C-alpha positions in Angstrom: 45.3 -63.3 67.7 48.2 -65.6 68.2 51.0 -64.6 65.7 53.6 -66.7 67.4 55.4 -69.5 65.4 53.8 -72.9 66.0 55.5 -74.6 68.9 57.1 -71.3 70.1 58.0 -71.5 73.8 57.2 -68.6 76.1 60.1 -67.2 78.1 61.4 -69.5 80.8 59.9 -69.2 84.3 62.0 -67.5 86.9 63.7 -65.3 84.3 63.1 -61.5 84.3 60.2 -60.4 82.1 61.0 -57.5 79.8 58.1 -55.0 79.4 58.0 -52.1 76.9 55.2 -49.6 76.6 54.9 -47.1 73.7 52.5 -44.6 72.2 52.9 -45.5 68.6 51.1 -42.4 67.3 48.7 -44.3 65.1 51.5 -46.2 63.4 52.6 -43.3 61.2 56.2 -44.7 61.2 55.2 -48.3 61.4 58.4 -49.8 60.0 60.5 -47.8 62.3 58.3 -48.8 65.3 58.7 -52.4 64.4 62.4 -52.1 64.0 62.8 -50.4 67.4 60.5 -52.9 69.1 62.5 -55.8 67.6 65.7 -54.4 69.1 64.0 -54.1 72.5 63.3 -57.8 72.5 60.4 -57.4 75.0 58.3 -60.3 76.4 55.3 -58.0 76.8 54.5 -54.8 74.9 51.8 -52.3 75.8 50.8 -50.1 72.9 48.8 -46.9 72.9 47.2 -45.1 69.9 46.7 -48.2 67.7 44.7 -47.8 64.6 42.5 -50.3 62.8 41.0 -49.4 59.5 41.7 -45.7 59.6 42.6 -43.9 56.3 45.6 -42.2 57.9 47.2 -45.5 58.6 46.4 -47.1 55.2 43.4 -49.1 56.6 45.8 -51.4 58.5 45.5 -52.9 61.9 48.7 -51.4 63.0 48.9 -53.5 66.2 48.4 -56.7 64.3 51.1 -55.8 61.8 53.5 -55.3 64.7 52.4 -58.6 66.3 52.9 -60.5 63.1 56.4 -58.9 62.5 57.5 -59.8 66.1 55.7 -63.1 66.2 53.7 -62.4 69.4 50.2 -62.8 70.8 48.0 -59.8 70.2 44.9 -58.4 71.8 43.3 -55.0 71.0 40.8 -52.9 73.0 38.9 -50.2 71.2 38.9 -46.8 73.0 36.8 -45.0 70.4 35.5 -45.0 66.8 37.5 -42.6 64.7 35.0 -41.0 62.4 35.8 -39.9 58.9 35.6 -36.1 58.6 35.7 -33.9 55.5 37.5 -31.3 57.6 40.6 -33.4 58.1 43.5 -34.0 55.7 44.6 -37.5 54.8 47.3 -37.7 57.5 44.8 -37.2 60.3 41.8 -38.9 58.7 39.9 -41.5 60.7 37.3 -44.0 59.4 38.1 -46.9 61.7 38.8 -47.5 65.4 41.5 -46.4 67.7 42.7 -47.9 71.0 45.3 -49.8 73.0 46.9 -53.2 72.5 48.9 -55.8 74.4 51.4 -58.1 72.7 53.0 -61.0 74.5 55.3 -63.9 74.1 53.3 -65.6 76.8 50.0 -67.5 76.4 47.1 -65.1 76.8 43.4 -65.9 77.3 40.2 -64.8 79.2 40.2 -61.2 78.1 37.7 -58.7 79.5 37.1 -55.0 79.9 36.9 -53.6 83.4 35.0 -50.4 83.3 36.0 -47.6 85.6 33.6 -45.0 87.0 
């Protein structure tokens, strides 16, 4: 999903690329995560524990919300389905999918999963 502004230019070639990685813990503190990532001004962001459609994160795609706020490209890889369980409270309730994401100011294409044994 390309959330960059139309006509946005990627960082200039030959300049250092700033990479940030963060386990966002399902996006519980999504606004604070966005604020901190905005301050980091990264060119590439690797996120862990991204929720899509889970009750605990308000049914949001937490990675996409970050990409939209930061105006970056976004790709998500599902790690597992997070099943809804009557034994969990609302703060830990699933009902969607959970995984990892990459955000980038650079063009991105040709995504694929490489399975490890």
